[in-house]
C-alpha positions in Angstrom: 151.7 158.6 -44.2 148.0 159.1 -42.7 147.1 155.9 -44.5 149.8 154.0 -43.2 149.0 154.9 -39.7 145.4 153.7 -40.2 146.6 150.7 -41.6 148.9 149.5 -38.4 146.1 150.7 -36.2 143.7 148.6 -38.0 146.4 145.6 -37.4 146.7 146.3 -33.8 143.0 146.0 -33.5 142.8 142.7 -35.1 145.7 141.6 -32.9 143.8 142.6 -29.9 140.7 141.0 -31.0 142.4 137.6 -31.8 144.1 137.6 -28.3 140.7 138.4 -27.0 139.2 135.5 -29.0 142.2 133.4 -28.2 142.1 133.7 -24.3 138.0 133.2 -24.6 137.2 130.0 -22.8 133.8 128.4 -23.3 132.3 126.8 -20.1 129.6 124.0 -20.2 128.1 120.9 -18.6 126.6 117.8 -20.0 123.5 116.6 -18.4 120.8 114.1 -18.9 117.9 115.7 -21.0 115.1 114.3 -19.0 116.3 114.7 -15.6 119.1 117.3 -16.0 121.3 115.1 -14.0 124.9 115.9 -14.5 126.8 113.1 -16.9 130.3 112.6 -15.2 133.3 112.1 -17.8 131.3 112.5 -20.9 133.4 112.6 -24.3 133.6 115.9 -26.2 135.4 116.2 -29.5 135.7 119.2 -31.7 134.8 118.9 -35.5 138.1 118.7 -37.5 140.3 118.9 -34.3 142.4 115.9 -33.3 142.1 115.1 -29.6 139.0 116.1 -27.3 137.8 117.0 -24.0 136.1 115.1 -21.2 133.5 116.4 -18.9 134.5 116.4 -14.8 132.9 114.5 -12.2 130.3 117.3 -12.1 129.7 116.9 -15.8 131.6 120.5 -16.4 134.0 121.2 -19.0 136.0 124.0 -20.5 137.2 124.5 -23.9 138.9 127.1 -26.1 138.5 127.9 -29.7 139.0 130.9 -32.4 136.3 130.0 -34.7 132.7 128.6 -34.9 132.8 124.9 -34.7 130.6 121.9 -33.7 131.0 119.8 -30.7 130.1 116.1 -30.7 129.2 115.0 -27.1 129.0 111.2 -26.4 128.3 109.0 -23.4 127.4 105.2 -22.8 123.8 104.7 -23.2 122.8 108.0 -24.7 122.8 109.5 -28.5 125.8 111.5 -29.7 124.9 115.1 -29.6 125.9 117.8 -32.1 126.2 121.4 -30.8 127.1 124.3 -32.6 129.3 126.9 -30.8 131.0 130.4 -31.4 134.0 132.0 -29.7 131.7 134.6 -28.3 129.6 131.8 -26.4 130.4 132.1 -22.6 128.2 128.8 -21.6 126.8 126.0 -23.4 124.4 123.5 -21.8 124.5 119.9 -23.6 121.7 117.8 -23.1 121.9 113.8 -24.2 118.9 111.8 -24.6 119.1 107.9 -23.7 118.9 106.0 -26.7 115.6 105.1 -27.9 116.5 101.7 -29.4 118.7 100.7 -26.3 120.4 97.4 -26.7 119.6 96.3 -23.4 116.0 96.1 -21.4 117.0 99.0 -19.4 114.6 101.4 -17.6 116.1 104.2 -16.1 114.5 106.2 -13.2 115.9 108.8 -11.3 115.4 111.4 -8.5 117.1 114.7 -8.7 116.7 118.2 -7.0 117.1 120.0 -10.1 114.3 118.1 -12.2 112.0 120.6 -14.1 108.1 120.1 -14.3 107.9 120.7 -17.9 109.5 117.5 -18.5 105.9 116.0 -18.2 106.9 112.6 -19.8 110.1 111.8 -17.7 108.3 113.2 -14.7 105.9 110.4 -15.0 108.4 108.2 -15.3 110.6 109.6 -12.5 107.7 109.8 -10.2 106.8 105.9 -10.8 109.9 104.9 -8.7 107.8 106.3 -5.9 104.2 105.8 -6.9 104.8 102.2 -7.9 106.3 101.2 -4.7 103.2 101.7 -3.0 102.3 100.8 0.4 105.8 100.0 1.8 107.8 102.7 -0.5 109.9 99.7 -1.5 112.2 100.4 -4.8 111.8 96.7 -5.5 108.1 96.8 -5.8 108.4 99.6 -8.4 110.2 97.0 -10.5 107.0 94.5 -10.4 105.4 97.1 -12.9 108.3 96.3 -15.5 107.3 93.9 -18.4 108.5 90.4 -17.7 108.6 90.9 -14.1 106.1 89.0 -11.9 105.8 88.6 -8.0 102.0 87.6 -7.3 102.7 88.7 -3.5 102.5 92.3 -2.0 104.5 91.3 1.0 107.5 90.3 -0.7 110.3 92.4 -2.5 111.6 89.5 -4.4 110.7 89.0 -8.0 110.9 86.3 -11.1 111.9 87.7 -14.5 110.9 85.9 -17.5 110.7 82.5 -16.1 113.5 82.6 -13.8 113.6 82.1 -10.2 114.1 85.0 -7.8 117.8 84.1 -7.4 118.9 84.2 -10.9 118.5 88.0 -10.5 121.6 90.2 -9.4 121.8 93.4 -7.5 124.4 96.1 -7.4 124.7 99.0 -5.2 127.1 101.8 -6.2 128.8 99.4 -8.2 129.0 96.4 -5.5 127.3 93.2 -5.7 125.0 92.6 -2.8 124.0 89.1 -2.1 120.8 89.4 0.1 119.7 93.0 -0.1 116.6 92.3 2.0 114.9 92.7 5.3 113.3 89.8 7.0 115.2 87.3 4.9 114.1 85.1 7.7 110.6 85.4 6.7 110.3 83.7 2.8 106.9 85.2 2.3 107.9 88.9 3.5 110.9 91.1 2.4 111.7 94.6 2.1 114.8 96.2 0.2 117.6 97.3 2.5 117.7 100.7 0.8 115.0 103.6 0.9 113.7 105.5 -2.3 115.0 108.8 -0.8 119.1 107.8 -1.0 118.5 106.8 -4.8 119.5 108.7 -7.4 118.9 106.3 -10.5 118.3 102.7 -11.1 119.2 100.9 -14.3 116.9 97.6 -14.5 117.9 95.0 -17.4 115.6 92.1 -17.6 117.5 90.3 -20.7 120.3 90.4 -22.9 122.5 92.8 -20.8 126.3 93.7 -21.3 129.2 92.1 -20.8 129.8 94.6 -17.6 127.3 92.3 -16.0 128.3 88.8 -14.7 126.9 86.1 -12.5 123.3 86.4 -13.3 121.0 84.7 -15.7 117.7 86.6 -15.8 118.0 90.2 -14.6 120.5 93.2 -13.4 119.4 95.7 -11.1 122.0 98.5 -10.8 121.5 101.0 -8.1 123.3 104.3 -7.7 122.9 106.6 -4.6 122.7 110.5 -5.2 125.2 113.0 -4.0 124.4 115.1 -1.3 123.6 118.5 -1.7 126.4 120.8 -2.9 124.6 124.3 -2.1 123.1 124.1 1.5 121.7 121.6 4.0 118.7 119.7 2.5 116.7 116.9 3.9 113.5 114.5 3.6 111.4 113.5 6.8 109.1 110.4 6.0 106.4 108.8 8.7 103.6 106.2 8.1 102.1 103.3 9.8 104.8 101.0 8.2 108.1 102.8 9.1 109.7 106.2 10.0 112.7 107.6 8.1 114.9 110.9 7.5 117.3 111.9 5.1 120.2 114.7 5.7 122.6 116.0 3.1 124.5 119.2 2.4 128.0 120.3 1.8 131.0 120.1 4.0 133.1 122.5 2.0 133.2 123.3 -1.7 134.4 120.0 -2.6 132.9 117.6 -0.3 129.2 116.6 0.4 127.7 114.3 2.6 124.7 112.2 2.7 123.1 110.3 5.9 119.8 108.5 6.1 117.9 106.2 8.6 114.7 104.1 8.6 112.9 102.0 11.2 110.2 100.1 10.7 106.5 99.4 12.2 106.1 96.1 10.4 104.1 94.4 13.5 101.2 96.5 12.4 100.8 95.1 9.1 101.2 91.5 10.6 98.2 92.3 13.0 96.4 93.3 10.2 97.0 90.1 8.5 95.6 88.2 11.6 99.6 86.9 12.1 100.2 85.3 15.5 100.6 88.1 18.1 103.6 86.4 19.6 105.2 87.4 16.5 107.6 90.5 17.0 109.3 91.7 13.8 111.6 94.7 13.7 114.3 96.0 11.3 116.5 99.3 10.4 118.8 100.5 8.2 121.6 103.2 8.1 123.2 104.8 5.1 126.2 107.1 5.2 128.1 108.4 2.4 130.9 111.1 1.4 131.5 112.4 -2.2 134.8 114.4 -2.5 136.0 115.9 -5.7 139.8 115.8 -5.3 140.4 117.7 -8.5 137.9 118.5 -11.6 139.4 115.3 -12.9 139.0 113.0 -10.1 136.8 112.3 -7.6 136.1 109.8 -4.6 132.9 108.2 -3.0 132.8 106.7 0.4 129.8 104.6 1.2 128.4 102.6 4.4 125.2 100.7 4.3 124.2 98.8 7.5 120.8 96.7 8.2 119.7 95.0 10.9 116.7 92.5 11.7 115.4 90.8 14.5 112.4 88.3 14.4 111.3 87.1 17.9 108.5 84.6 18.7 107.6 84.7 22.3 107.3 81.0 23.8 103.7 80.0 23.5 102.1 76.7 24.6 99.0 75.1 22.8 97.1 72.1 23.8 95.2 69.4 21.8 92.9 66.9 22.9 91.9 63.8 21.3 90.8 60.1 21.6 93.2 57.4 20.5 93.1 53.8 20.6 95.7 50.8 19.8 96.5 47.2 20.3 98.8 46.0 23.0 101.1 43.0 22.7 98.1 40.7 23.7 96.4 42.1 20.8 93.8 43.6 23.2 92.4 46.9 22.0 93.2 49.7 24.3 91.2 53.1 24.2 92.8 56.2 25.6 92.1 59.8 25.9 95.2 61.8 25.0 96.4 65.5 25.9 99.4 67.1 23.6 101.0 70.3 24.5 103.4 72.2 22.1 105.6 75.0 23.0 107.4 77.0 20.5 110.5 79.2 20.8 112.2 80.9 18.0 114.6 84.0 17.7 116.2 85.1 14.5 118.9 87.9 13.4 120.0 88.8 10.2 122.1 91.9 9.0 124.0 93.4 6.1 126.9 95.4 6.1 128.6 97.1 3.1 131.3 99.5 3.1 132.9 100.6 -0.5 135.2 103.2 -1.7 134.9 104.4 -5.4 137.3 106.4 -7.2 136.6 108.4 -10.7 139.6 109.4 -12.5 139.9 111.2 -15.8 143.3 110.1 -17.3 142.9 111.8 -20.1 140.5 113.5 -22.8 139.8 109.8 -23.9 140.3 107.7 -21.1 138.4 107.5 -17.8 138.8 105.0 -15.0 136.8 103.8 -11.8 138.1 101.7 -9.2 136.0 100.2 -6.1 137.4 98.6 -3.2 134.6 97.1 -1.0 133.8 94.7 1.9 130.5 93.1 2.2 129.1 90.8 5.0 125.9 89.0 5.4 125.1 87.7 8.9 122.4 84.9 9.5 121.8 83.3 13.0 118.6 81.1 13.6 117.7 79.3 16.6 114.4 77.5 17.3 113.0 75.1 19.9 110.0 73.0 19.5 109.0 71.1 22.9 105.9 68.6 22.8 104.6 66.9 25.9 102.0 63.8 25.5 100.0 62.1 28.1 97.5 59.3 27.7 94.6 58.3 30.2 93.3 54.7 29.8 90.0 53.6 29.7 90.7 50.0 31.0 92.6 51.3 33.9 93.4 54.5 35.8 96.8 52.8 36.9 97.8 52.7 33.3 100.0 55.7 32.0 101.8 57.0 28.8 104.1 59.9 28.8 106.5 61.4 26.1 108.3 64.3 25.6 109.8 65.6 22.1 112.4 68.3 22.2 113.9 69.7 19.0 116.4 72.6 18.8 117.5 74.2 15.7 120.8 76.4 15.1 121.6 77.9 12.1 124.8 80.3 11.9 126.1 81.6 8.5 128.3 84.5 8.0 129.5 85.6 4.6 132.4 87.8 4.1 133.4 89.4 0.5 136.0 91.5 -0.2 136.2 92.8 -3.7 138.5 94.8 -6.0 137.1 96.1 -9.4 138.7 98.3 -12.1 136.7 99.8 -14.9 138.2 101.5 -17.9 136.3 103.7 -20.6 138.3 104.5 -23.8 136.8 106.5 -26.5 138.4 105.6 -29.7 136.2 108.1 -31.4 133.2 110.3 -30.7 130.8 107.4 -31.9 133.0 104.4 -30.5 134.0 103.5 -27.4 136.0 100.6 -25.8 135.0 99.5 -22.2 137.4 96.9 -20.2 137.4 95.7 -16.5 138.2 93.1 -14.0 136.9 91.9 -10.9 138.0 90.0 -8.1 136.2 88.6 -5.1 137.6 86.9 -1.8 134.6 85.1 -0.2 135.0 83.7 3.3 131.9 81.4 4.5 131.7 80.5 8.4 128.4 78.0 8.7 127.5 76.0 11.8 124.1 74.0 11.4 122.9 71.8 14.0 119.8 69.9 14.7 119.2 68.1 17.9 116.2 65.8 18.4 115.6 64.2 21.9 112.5 62.1 22.7 111.9 60.5 26.1 109.3 57.9 26.5 107.7 56.3 29.7 104.7 53.7 29.8 103.6 50.6 32.0 100.3 49.5 30.2 102.4 46.9 28.3 103.9 44.7 31.2 101.8 46.4 34.0 103.1 46.9 36.8 106.5 47.3 35.2 107.7 50.6 33.7 109.4 50.6 30.5 111.7 53.7 29.4 113.0 54.7 26.1 115.5 57.6 25.1 116.3 58.5 21.5 118.5 61.1 20.7 119.5 62.0 16.8 122.3 64.7 16.4 122.8 66.2 13.0 125.7 68.8 12.5 127.2 70.4 9.3 130.0 72.8 9.9 132.5 74.4 7.3 134.6 77.3 6.8 135.5 77.4 3.1 137.3 80.1 1.7 137.4 80.7 -2.1 137.5 83.3 -5.0 136.0 84.7 -8.0 137.8 86.3 -10.8 136.0 88.0 -13.9 136.9 90.2 -16.5 135.2 92.0 -19.8 135.8 93.7 -22.9 133.3 95.6 -24.8 132.9 97.5 -27.9 130.1 100.0 -28.3 130.0 101.7 -31.8 127.4 103.8 -33.1 127.9 103.4 -36.6 125.5 106.3 -37.9 122.3 107.8 -36.7 120.7 104.5 -37.5 122.7 101.8 -36.4 124.5 100.9 -33.2 126.4 97.6 -32.3 127.8 96.1 -29.1 130.2 93.2 -29.2 131.5 91.9 -26.0 133.0 88.9 -24.0 133.0 88.3 -20.3 135.2 85.7 -18.6 134.9 84.1 -15.2 136.4 81.9 -12.8 135.0 80.3 -9.7 137.4 78.5 -7.6 134.9 76.7 -5.4 133.9 74.5 -8.6 137.0 75.2 -10.8 134.9 76.3 -13.5 135.8 78.7 -16.5 133.3 80.2 -18.4 133.5 82.4 -21.7 130.2 84.4 -22.3 129.9 86.3 -25.7 127.4 89.0 -26.0 126.1 90.7 -29.0 123.5 93.4 -29.6 122.3 95.4 -32.3 120.0 98.5 -32.5 117.9 100.3 -35.6 116.5 103.6 -35.2 114.2 103.6 -38.4 111.9 106.4 -39.7 108.6 107.2 -37.9 110.1 107.1 -34.7 110.5 103.3 -35.0 113.3 101.2 -33.3 114.0 97.7 -33.6 116.9 95.9 -31.5 117.9 92.3 -31.1 120.2 90.9 -28.3 122.0 87.4 -27.9 124.4 86.3 -25.1 125.5 83.5 -23.1 124.9 84.1 -19.5 126.3 82.0 -16.5 125.7 82.3 -12.7 127.8 80.5 -10.1 126.1 78.6 -7.3 125.5 80.3 -4.0 126.2 78.8 -0.8 123.1 76.7 -0.4 123.9 75.2 -3.6 127.1 73.7 -2.9 127.5 70.0 -3.0 130.7 70.2 -1.1 132.5 72.5 1.4 135.4 72.5 -0.2 137.3 73.5 -3.9 136.8 71.0 -6.0 135.8 70.4 -9.8 133.0 67.9 -8.4 131.2 70.7 -6.9 127.7 71.9 -8.3 128.4 73.5 -11.6 127.3 77.0 -12.9 124.1 77.5 -14.6 124.1 78.6 -17.9 121.3 80.3 -20.5 121.3 81.8 -23.6 119.3 84.8 -24.3 117.6 85.5 -27.9 115.7 89.0 -27.7 114.1 91.0 -30.4 112.1 94.2 -29.6 110.2 96.9 -31.4 109.2 100.1 -30.2 107.2 103.0 -31.9 107.1 106.6 -30.3 103.6 108.0 -31.7 104.7 111.2 -30.2 106.7 112.6 -27.0 103.7 111.3 -24.7 102.9 107.8 -26.1 105.4 104.9 -26.6 104.6 101.1 -27.5 107.0 98.5 -27.1 106.8 94.5 -28.1 109.4 92.4 -27.2 109.3 88.4 -27.8 112.2 86.4 -26.4 113.6 82.9 -25.7 115.8 81.7 -22.8 117.5 78.1 -23.2 118.8 76.9 -20.0 121.7 74.8 -20.9 122.3 73.8 -17.3 120.0 74.6 -14.6 119.5 73.5 -10.7 116.1 72.3 -10.5 114.2 74.3 -7.5 111.1 73.3 -5.6 108.7 75.9 -4.1 107.9 74.9 -0.6 104.5 75.7 1.2 106.2 79.0 2.5 107.2 80.0 -0.8 110.9 79.4 0.0 113.0 77.2 -2.4 115.1 74.1 -1.8 117.5 72.7 -4.7 117.6 69.3 -6.2 121.3 69.4 -6.5 121.3 65.3 -7.5 119.3 66.3 -10.5 121.2 69.4 -11.6 124.7 67.2 -11.6 122.7 64.7 -14.2 122.1 67.8 -16.5 119.1 69.6 -16.2 117.9 71.7 -19.0 115.2 74.3 -19.5 113.5 77.0 -21.3 111.2 80.2 -21.0 109.7 81.7 -23.9 107.2 84.6 -24.3 106.6 88.0 -25.1 106.2 91.4 -23.5 104.4 94.5 -24.2 104.5 97.9 -22.8 102.4 101.1 -23.3 103.2 104.5 -21.7 101.2 107.5 -22.2 101.0 110.8 -20.7 98.8 113.7 -21.6 98.5 116.8 -19.4 96.9 115.4 -16.2 96.7 111.9 -16.8 99.5 109.3 -16.7 99.1 105.7 -18.0 101.5 102.9 -17.6 100.5 99.4 -18.9 102.6 96.0 -19.3 101.7 92.6 -20.2 103.6 89.5 -20.4 102.8 85.9 -21.8 105.3 83.1 -20.6 105.9 79.5 -20.7 108.7 78.1 -18.6 109.8 74.4 -18.5 112.7 72.2 -16.8 113.6 69.0 -18.0 115.7 66.2 -16.3 118.0 64.1 -17.9 116.0 61.3 -17.8 113.5 62.7 -20.0 110.7 64.0 -17.5 109.6 67.6 -18.1 107.5 69.6 -16.1 106.6 73.6 -15.5 109.2 75.7 -13.6 107.6 77.0 -10.5 107.9 80.5 -11.9 105.6 79.6 -14.9 102.7 81.8 -15.3 100.8 82.2 -18.6 99.6 85.6 -18.1 100.7 88.8 -16.1 99.1 92.0 -16.4 100.0 95.4 -14.5 98.2 98.7 -15.0 99.0 102.2 -13.2 97.3 105.6 -14.0 98.2 108.8 -12.0 95.8 111.7 -12.2 96.9 114.9 -11.4 93.7 117.0 -10.2 95.7 120.0 -9.7 99.2 121.1 -8.4 98.0 119.7 -4.9 96.1 116.6 -5.3 97.3 113.4 -7.0 95.5 110.3 -7.2 97.2 106.7 -8.4 95.4 103.6 -9.1 97.4 100.5 -9.6 95.9 97.0 -10.9 98.0 93.6 -10.9 96.9 90.3 -12.5 98.7 87.2 -12.5 96.8 83.9 -13.8 98.7 81.6 -11.3 102.2 79.9 -10.5 102.8 76.4 -11.1 102.8 74.2 -8.0 102.5 70.5 -7.1 99.1 69.6 -5.8 98.3 66.5 -3.4 95.1 64.5 -3.4 93.6 62.0 -1.1 93.7 58.5 -1.5 90.3 56.9 -2.5 90.2 54.3 0.4 91.3 54.7 4.2 93.4 55.0 5.8 93.5 58.1 3.7 96.6 59.7 2.9 98.0 62.8 0.8 99.6 61.5 -2.3 101.6 63.8 -4.5 101.1 64.6 -8.2 103.3 65.1 -10.9 105.6 68.2 -10.2 103.9 71.5 -10.8 100.9 69.9 -12.8 99.0 72.5 -11.1 98.4 76.2 -11.0 97.2 78.3 -8.0 94.2 80.6 -8.6 94.6 83.9 -10.2 96.1 86.7 -8.3 94.3 90.3 -8.3 95.0 93.2 -6.6 94.1 97.0 -6.8 95.9 99.7 -4.8 95.0 103.2 -4.6 96.8 106.3 -3.5 95.5 109.8 -2.4 98.0 112.5 -2.0 97.6 116.2 -1.0 100.6 118.6 -1.3 100.9 121.5 1.5 103.3 124.3 2.0 104.9 124.2 5.5 107.3 127.1 6.4 107.5 127.5 2.7 108.4 123.9 2.0 106.5 121.1 0.4 104.7 118.6 2.8 102.8 115.8 1.1 100.2 113.7 2.9 99.1 110.6 1.3 96.7 107.7 2.2 97.3 104.3 0.8 94.8 101.5 0.4 96.2 98.2 -0.8 93.8 95.3 -2.1 91.0 97.8 -2.1 88.6 94.7 -3.6 89.6 92.7 -0.6 90.5 89.8 -2.7 91.7 86.5 -1.3 94.8 85.8 -3.0 96.2 82.2 -2.1 99.8 81.8 -2.2 99.9 77.9 -1.3 98.2 74.9 0.3 99.2 73.2 3.5 98.6 69.5 3.4 98.6 68.3 6.8 97.4 65.5 9.3 95.5 66.1 12.9 96.8 64.5 16.0 94.8 61.5 15.0 96.7 61.4 11.5 93.4 62.5 9.7 94.2 64.5 6.7 93.1 68.1 6.5 94.1 71.0 3.8 94.5 74.5 4.9 94.4 77.4 2.5 96.9 80.1 2.9 96.0 83.5 2.0 97.7 87.0 1.5 96.9 90.3 3.1 93.2 91.9 3.3 92.6 95.1 2.5 94.7 97.3 4.4 94.7 100.9 4.5 97.9 103.1 5.5 98.5 106.9 5.9 101.8 108.7 5.8 103.6 111.9 5.1 106.9 113.3 3.6 108.5 116.6 4.4 111.1 117.9 2.0 113.2 120.9 3.2 
């Protein structure tokens, strides 16, 4: 009987134990192993159990188990992780590593408040987003260190990728395509991105072979994601420099909602003065960013984002005078000499703005399915007004009673607004822990409103032909172009991402796009594979067809017609090899070939702007870009090094057989960055850029008078090499127990006279002369950044 009591007592204890185990919950969070950023909606599967779990919008999850088991955690773009757990575990931290053999050329940067200093290699990469941006702290300038990217202009945020033109690139901000994400669009030589670095959580940059998720781009994709507001307390950053001033505030509204608010205002005129720019130029811009993140439930969240940026360029009316001697023959074939005076008055006023409002929802529909829906409105506004007034008088040698007067007035007005209403829906479905299916659809309604006018008036009076009678002549030329076309784009994609085993990964995708403006339908297949070999060697290959729809200034007609400008198309062939010698050293080599099946030929103007030869494109222009990119990264203790080199040949070919280099053809591009940590307070950064020189069309003088400039073969010359060395010195100080960073930037330390163009002109007497146009000399700047 006594033994029987012991037996029942033992059964009772086992029952209590099993009940406690059954009710024991295991909480966890899935994060990026490098930055510790939460990974929302990661897929989590337990070994030998059907179904699975998915992390919430903050990367958190909760599971229950009776026995020790293995968790398989997967996330798009990351290696699948295996984590052993037991029922007595109360919390598990799952860290996922980015695929070392990523199938696209994607470089990820992040800025997170919970980043740890022990991750030295990733710390180097994270800091590059700020260090590489340099003088202007512009995110776009950090991309210019990437292999395959070239710029040759420290003033511009625009860049060329692997022989493509800068308008072959596309930018997404929080999932929304922004067509003109630049300040100072009216000045082709100068541009700055509309979003400051401080609002950015991460960027994904691809310079070829990108997945079917991305369309309407031939060369590269930049995907920018804003950070979430601090969910614990009020935080902020204050930045001030000789270039701009800005601040960011973020914090919690309640336990479910956070906010972010940022403002930036420029002092661009300082740089223009240092560059000996015309003092009558007055440039200003600002941008405002506001965002709310709200977790409705652990499985559902929304993000409301607003961006507004505005620019103004004002040229104060200024009159210049020119004096010269002139001679000509009258109707009686008599030589008449004169002293001429010419005045020129210029007036210019330009305004430009961007508006973006978007609402994103993230929903965990089940343990295997997540959904993202985006509704957005984007507007680009451009208003250009210019007036040029010439007044000419002549005093004649043969008689003081003779006179000639002329007044020429040219007025240009350009008004353009682009309104885009967009709806997107993306679904991610995990077939297994190692196999996922992505589907998406995108609809854009585009409304253009354009009004271009050019009025030229010339009034002339003279009496030297039939003295004393006076002759009068008035010429008026009016060119106008108005249009309000309304059109739409629709696209969709499906992609299967399959990690076959630890060695092989396969991506297969298809993208469909239709543009009503030219009534063209495109089918773009994409394929990529990655192999993770022994000795930390990775090989990846990608192929795909990519298409890009014409932008407004490429339209041949202002109405929807199949005769309109056709889509540009290109095929990418890429193979890359990378070797990781240890956690601190990586070397990558990537040959590529890009064949342009259809391309719109572009001509680079003196001011670096582009004009398009639509007639040539309609005849079937083709082209290609081939080359190889090399990248080296090293980080040891106090020294971090980033080096990239690119070799490129890029050409276009017209249907008549004429072949010439693309303006973006630059044989050699080299960039180098070294960051030295003297101690915890002092940092030194050195950046060096080299470009062997873009192609351009030279002009030469005729050998006999009258001397005239004669165009040579298109893009048959190359500008001199571009060279620039920048230095940054920074010092950290504790102010009210918070870090204050004080820094000094010196751009173009060697004071190199980098040439960006030649201007071929004639003076008032029709004598030819050439002006060499150079970029900035050495310019110092100081600044501070205070984080609280």
